[in-house]
C-alpha positions in Angstrom: 18.4 -7.8 26.6 15.4 -6.7 24.6 14.6 -8.6 21.3 14.6 -6.0 18.5 13.4 -8.0 15.5 13.3 -5.9 12.4 10.9 -7.1 9.7 11.9 -8.0 6.2 9.7 -5.2 4.9 11.5 -2.7 7.1 14.9 -3.9 5.8 13.6 -3.9 2.2 12.3 -0.3 2.5 15.6 0.9 4.0 17.6 -0.8 1.3 15.3 0.6 -1.4 15.6 4.0 0.2 19.4 3.8 0.0 19.1 2.8 -3.7 16.9 5.8 -4.4 19.2 8.2 -2.4 22.4 6.6 -3.7 25.1 8.3 -5.8 24.2 10.1 -9.0 23.6 7.7 -11.8 22.7 4.8 -9.4 19.9 2.6 -10.8 16.7 2.2 -9.0 16.0 -1.1 -7.2 13.8 -3.7 -8.7 10.1 -3.4 -7.8 8.9 -5.0 -4.5 5.9 -7.3 -4.9 3.8 -7.7 -1.8 0.7 -9.9 -1.4 -2.2 -8.3 0.5 -4.8 -10.7 1.9 -8.0 -9.4 3.3 -8.6 -11.0 6.6 -11.4 -8.8 7.9 -14.8 -8.3 6.3 -15.2 -5.5 3.7 -17.3 -2.7 5.3 -19.2 -0.2 3.3 -20.4 3.1 4.9 -22.6 5.5 3.0 -23.1 9.2 3.8 -24.6 12.2 2.1 -21.5 12.8 0.1 -20.9 9.3 -1.2 -19.6 6.1 0.3 -16.4 4.6 1.7 -15.2 1.0 1.6 -12.9 -0.2 4.4 -10.8 -3.4 4.4 -7.7 -4.7 6.2 -5.6 -7.8 6.4 -2.1 -9.2 6.2 0.8 -8.1 4.0 3.3 -10.8 2.8 6.7 -10.7 1.2 7.9 -14.0 -0.4 5.2 -15.9 1.5 6.0 -14.6 4.9 3.7 -12.1 6.7 5.7 -8.9 7.2 2.9 -6.6 8.3 -0.7 -5.4 7.9 -2.6 -3.2 5.5 -5.6 -0.9 5.8 -7.3 0.2 2.5 -10.1 2.7 2.0 -11.9 3.5 -1.2 -13.9 6.7 -1.3 -16.6 7.6 -3.9 -18.0 11.1 -4.1 -21.5 11.7 -5.5 -21.3 13.6 -8.8 -17.5 13.2 -9.1 -16.5 9.5 -9.5 -19.5 7.8 -11.2 -18.7 8.8 -14.8 -15.3 7.0 -14.7 -16.5 4.2 -12.3 -13.6 5.1 -10.0 -12.8 5.9 -6.4 -10.1 7.6 -4.4 -8.0 5.0 -2.7 -5.7 5.1 0.4 -3.6 2.1 1.5 -1.5 2.2 4.6 1.2 -0.5 5.1 2.3 -1.2 8.6 5.4 -3.4 9.1 5.8 -5.9 11.8 8.7 -4.9 14.1 9.7 -2.5 16.9 7.3 0.2 17.9 6.6 2.6 16.4 6.3 0.5 13.3 7.7 1.5 9.9 4.7 2.6 7.8 4.0 3.8 4.2 0.8 5.5 3.0 -0.2 5.1 -0.6 -2.8 7.3 -2.4 -4.3 6.9 -5.8 -7.3 5.8 -7.8 -9.4 2.6 -7.8 -11.0 1.3 -11.0 -14.3 -0.5 -10.0 -14.4 -2.3 -13.4 -11.1 -4.2 -13.0 -10.6 -3.8 -9.2 -7.1 -2.4 -9.9 -5.4 0.6 -8.4 -2.6 3.0 -9.2 -0.9 5.9 -7.4 2.0 7.3 -5.5 3.4 7.4 -2.0 1.8 10.1 0.1 3.7 9.6 3.4 6.3 7.3 4.9 8.2 6.9 8.1 11.4 6.5 6.1 12.9 9.4 4.0 13.6 9.2 0.3 10.5 7.6 -1.1 9.2 10.7 -2.9 8.4 10.1 -6.5 7.9 6.4 -6.0 4.8 4.8 -7.7 2.7 1.7 -7.0 0.1 -0.5 -8.6 -2.3 -3.0 -7.1 -3.8 -5.9 -9.1 -6.8 -7.8 -7.9 -6.2 -11.6 -7.9 -9.4 -12.6 -6.2 -12.1 -11.1 -4.0 -9.7 -11.1 -1.0 -6.2 -11.3 -2.6 -4.2 -8.5 -4.2 -0.7 -8.1 -5.6 0.9 -4.7 -4.7 3.9 -3.6 -6.6 6.0 -0.8 -5.2 8.2 0.9 -7.9 10.9 2.7 -5.9 
């Protein structure tokens, strides 16, 4: 018999989706706090339009690794300098059966604080439309990601 281990993040996302799609008047679930730890070097690539930063690493829930993340921050010459900001995309990929549960977040990055805010762009689970998120920088390689579902 094949081992079909489902990750804690997958379960959390399914339960949170049920809370969002639940009966009228149902309250939203508490925010989910994930710890993102960069495990690969930060890579900067410049081109004629601006530059892009790439990073990736592990994603943990309550101290247990439940997946991986990929984050890109894009700056555009003439558009993002005045606010010292960038366009950010974070894709969360859960550990588990293939194809993995995934969620893509989009928003803005503040270079002054290192913090990010935004919404959910796409997900492999239905019902996450309208959810928001925030990412706080803890250190150069450690972040706290809060999903407000």
